[in-house]
Every structure is written in C-alpha cells, then in structure tokens.
C-alpha positions in Angstrom: -20.3 6.5 -6.5 -21.5 9.4 -4.4 -19.9 10.0 -1.0 -22.7 9.1 1.4 -23.0 11.5 4.3 -20.1 13.7 3.3 -20.3 17.5 3.3 -19.2 19.4 0.3 -16.1 20.5 2.2 -15.2 16.9 3.2 -15.6 15.8 -0.4 -13.4 18.7 -1.7 -10.7 17.9 0.8 -10.7 14.3 -0.2 -10.4 15.3 -3.8 -7.6 17.7 -3.2 -5.6 15.4 -1.0 -5.9 12.2 -3.0 -7.0 12.6 -6.6 -8.2 9.1 -7.7 -7.4 9.7 -11.4 -3.8 10.6 -10.6 -3.0 8.5 -7.6 -4.7 5.3 -8.8 -3.5 5.4 -12.3 -1.8 2.4 -13.8 0.0 1.3 -17.0 -2.2 -1.8 -17.2 -4.0 -2.0 -20.5 -7.2 -3.9 -20.8 -8.2 -5.4 -24.1 -12.0 -5.5 -24.2 -12.3 -6.9 -27.7 -14.2 -10.2 -28.3 -12.4 -13.1 -26.8 -14.1 -16.1 -28.4 -11.6 -16.7 -31.1 -8.6 -16.5 -28.8 -9.8 -18.7 -25.9 -8.7 -22.4 -26.3 -11.6 -24.9 -26.5 -10.5 -26.5 -23.3 -10.9 -23.2 -21.4 -14.3 -22.5 -23.1 -15.4 -25.9 -21.7 -14.4 -24.9 -18.2 -16.2 -21.5 -18.6 -19.4 -23.3 -19.5 -19.0 -25.7 -16.5 -18.5 -22.7 -14.3 -21.6 -20.9 -15.6 -23.6 -24.0 -14.8 -22.1 -24.3 -11.3 -23.0 -20.7 -10.6 -26.5 -20.5 -12.1 -28.4 -21.7 -9.1 -26.8 -19.2 -6.7 -26.9 -16.1 -9.0 -29.9 -14.8 -7.2 -30.7 -12.5 -4.3 -31.2 -15.2 -1.6 -29.7 -18.5 -2.7 -30.3 -21.6 -0.6 -27.5 -23.0 1.4 -27.7 -26.4 -0.3 -27.3 -24.7 -3.7 -24.3 -22.7 -2.5 -22.6 -25.8 -1.1 -23.3 -27.6 -4.4 -21.8 -24.8 -6.4 -18.7 -24.8 -4.2 -18.3 -28.5 -4.8 -18.7 -28.0 -8.6 -16.2 -25.2 -8.6 -13.8 -27.3 -6.6 -14.1 -30.0 -9.3 -13.2 -27.5 -12.0 -10.2 -26.4 -10.0 -9.1 -30.0 -9.5 -9.3 -30.6 -13.3 -7.7 -27.2 -14.2 -5.8 -25.6 -11.3 -4.7 -22.7 -13.6 -8.3 -21.5 -14.3 -8.3 -18.3 -12.2 -12.0 -17.5 -12.4 -13.0 -20.7 -10.6 -10.8 -19.8 -7.7 -12.3 -16.3 -7.5 -15.9 -17.5 -7.7 -15.3 -20.2 -5.1 -14.1 -17.5 -2.7 -17.3 -15.5 -3.5 -19.5 -18.6 -3.0 -17.8 -19.4 0.3 -18.5 -15.8 1.5 -22.2 -16.4 0.8 -22.3 -19.0 3.6 -21.3 -16.6 6.3 -22.7 -13.2 7.4 -20.2 -10.4 8.0 -21.0 -10.4 11.7 -20.0 -14.1 11.9 -16.6 -13.8 10.1 -14.6 -13.2 13.4 -15.9 -16.6 14.7 -14.9 -18.4 11.5 -11.2 -17.6 10.9 -10.6 -20.9 9.2 -13.2 -20.1 6.5 -11.8 -16.6 6.1 -8.3 -18.2 5.6 -9.7 -20.4 2.8 -11.4 -17.5 1.2 -8.2 -15.4 1.2 -6.2 -18.4 -0.2 -8.6 -18.7 -3.1 -8.5 -15.0 -3.8 -4.7 -15.0 -3.6 -4.6 -17.9 -6.1 -7.0 -16.1 -8.5 -4.9 -12.9 -8.4 -1.6 -14.8 -8.9 -3.0 -16.7 -11.9 -4.5 -13.6 -13.6 -1.8 -11.0 -13.0 0.6 -10.2 -15.8 4.1 -8.9 -15.3 5.9 -6.3 -17.3 5.7 -2.5 -17.8 3.3 -2.7 -20.7 1.1 -5.7 -19.7 -2.1 -6.1 -21.7 -4.9 -8.0 -20.0 -7.9 -9.7 -21.6 -11.1 -8.2 -20.3 -12.0 -11.6 -18.7 -8.8 -11.6 -16.6 -9.3 -8.0 -15.7 -12.7 -8.7 -14.3 -11.3 -11.5 -12.2 -8.6 -9.2 -10.8 -11.1 -6.4 -10.1 -13.4 -8.8 -8.3 -10.7 -10.6 -6.3 -8.8 -7.5 -5.2 -12.0 -5.7 -4.2 -13.2 -8.7 -2.2 -9.8 -9.0 -0.4 -9.8 -5.3 0.3 -13.3 -5.5 1.8 -12.3 -8.3 4.1 -9.3 -6.4 5.3 -11.3 -3.3 5.8 -13.8 -5.3 7.9 -11.0 -6.7 10.0 -9.6 -3.3 10.6 -12.8 -2.0 12.2 -12.3 -3.4 15.7 -10.1 -5.7 17.7 -12.9 -8.2 17.7 -13.1 -8.1 13.9 -9.3 -8.7 13.7 -10.0 -12.3 15.1 -11.3 -13.2 11.6 -7.6 -13.2 10.5 -6.4 -15.5 13.3 -5.7 -18.3 10.9 -3.8 -16.2 8.4 -0.2 -16.0 9.8 1.0 -13.0 7.7 -2.0 -10.9 8.6 -3.1 -11.9 12.2 -0.5 -9.6 13.9 -1.1 -6.5 11.8 -2.5 -3.5 13.6 -5.9 -2.1 12.7 -4.1 0.9 11.0 -1.9 -1.5 8.9 -5.0 -3.5 7.9 -6.8 -0.4 6.8 -3.8 0.7 4.7 -3.6 -2.8 3.2 -7.3 -2.6 2.4 -6.8 0.7 0.6 -4.1 -0.8 -1.6 -6.3 -3.7 -2.5 -9.3 -1.5 -3.3 -7.0 0.7 -5.4 -6.0 -2.4 -7.3 -9.6 -3.3 -7.8 -10.1 0.2 -9.2 -7.2 -0.1 -11.6 -8.7 -3.3 -13.0 -12.1 -1.7 -13.6 -14.1 -1.6 -10.4 -15.0 2.1 -10.1 -16.6 1.7 -6.7 -13.4 0.1 -5.4 -11.5 3.0 -6.8 -13.6 5.5 -4.9 -13.4 3.5 -1.7 -9.6 3.3 -2.0 -9.5 7.1 -1.9 -11.6 7.2 1.3 -9.5 4.5 3.1 -6.2 6.2 2.2 -4.5 7.5 5.3 -4.7 11.1 4.0 -8.5 10.9 4.1 -8.3 10.6 7.9 -7.6 14.4 8.0 -11.3 14.9 7.1 -12.3 13.5 10.5 -14.7 10.9 11.9 -17.5 11.7 9.5 -15.5 10.2 6.6 -14.9 7.0 8.6 -18.6 6.7 9.5 -19.7 7.4 6.0 -17.2 4.9 4.6 -18.3 2.1 7.0 -21.9 2.5 5.9 -21.1 3.0 2.2 -19.0 -0.1 1.8 -21.5 -2.2 3.8 -24.3 -1.0 1.5 -22.3 -1.6 -1.7 -20.5 -4.9 -1.2 -22.1 -8.2 -1.4 -20.3 -11.4 -2.6 -20.6 -11.1 -6.4 -20.6 -14.1 -8.8 -19.1 -13.4 -12.2 -21.0 -15.3 -14.9 
C-alpha cells in the first residue's frame, strides 16, 4: 500500500530504518493447496453454517438487526464447536460492526468482548514449533484477528480519551499510549506475517523507529489506517 502523505525522503528513511521484508520475516509456512479433502465433514458443516450466518451482513451497510442475528448464529456455532476458530474471529468482526470507532471509548465492555473473541481465535489457530505449517484457512483467520487487534490497540493509543476503550481489559488498561502503540505494531506485524500485506506495511510505520521521521508519518498513518480498515467478514 502506498504511504499516503509521505515525502520521498520520509519513505526512504522508513525503508532504511525498518525493512519490512527483513524485520517482519517469519519461519511460518502457509500451505495454500486445496483443503477440501483434508477438512473433516463436521468442520465443513460448521463452515457452511458460518457462511449462512455471515451472508446477510457481507455488504457495505448491513442493518443492525442482521448483524445481531449473525452474532447470535455465530454464538450458536461456537457453543456447538468451541474449537472452531473462524467463528470466534468473525463474531469479533460482527460485534465491531455495531459500534463506530468514535463510540468505542464509551463501550469498554464491548471492546473487551471483541478482544476476548480475537484472543480465542488466535489461540486456536496458532501452531507451535520452529517449522510450523499452517493451512491457508487458519492463516487467514490469524491475519484477520491479529490485524483487527492491532487496529484496536492503535486506536486506543491515539489519545487518553481513546484509552478508555480498554478500561475493562485488566492487562491493557494501565498501559501507556507508547506501550499501546508498540503492542499495535507487533500485532500488525503478525498480521503481515500471516498474509495481510497492508498490516505488514502499517507495522513498519508504527514501529518506534518510524517516529524519527517526525509528525508527518504519524498524521499520514492515522489517516491511512482509518481509510483502510473496516471490520472484515471472512466468507
């Protein structure tokens, strides 16, 4: 993604200080081959239920009643199969559709629920080991969940008022704005490693070294991430 509002010099300094290809590299291998033959029939059934739950809100301006219905249907899937990571991730995305960014500081309880869903999706999808190989489906869940979490942390870091959105999250509510921004950079970096190229580029710009480029970088970043990120439903 092009760096909106950055001069050629700012862009070159960013590249020199924090090369995304080197600094955000990972040993994670993503297997993008066809999955149908390897997915158990039970999981295929949940995938179909999930698609049906999301169909009515996979549009530019879904109705609130449709969003709430989708959340209820995703919750039912989670109740029946708590280990199905994609439903946790998409429930977080659907919950975000109910609240504008400007209203998040006044709804810390909802933000806590969203972050809990994202944490669960990440925990269920993450493989351990130095040579982990992920299925493409799981990598997409991880890319989406880490990017969403990074975006929320970045929003919280923008002002003391915004930090109030984390008032119901004990391990985050006392972090400074600088610590939140660094945490956001790590989350966006993870999103990039799992395949979200925009998250990779945003991780570069939120890295502490990028601050050496001055306020223009921060202003451009705020606009860029607001333009790019909307809650995304994975069908």
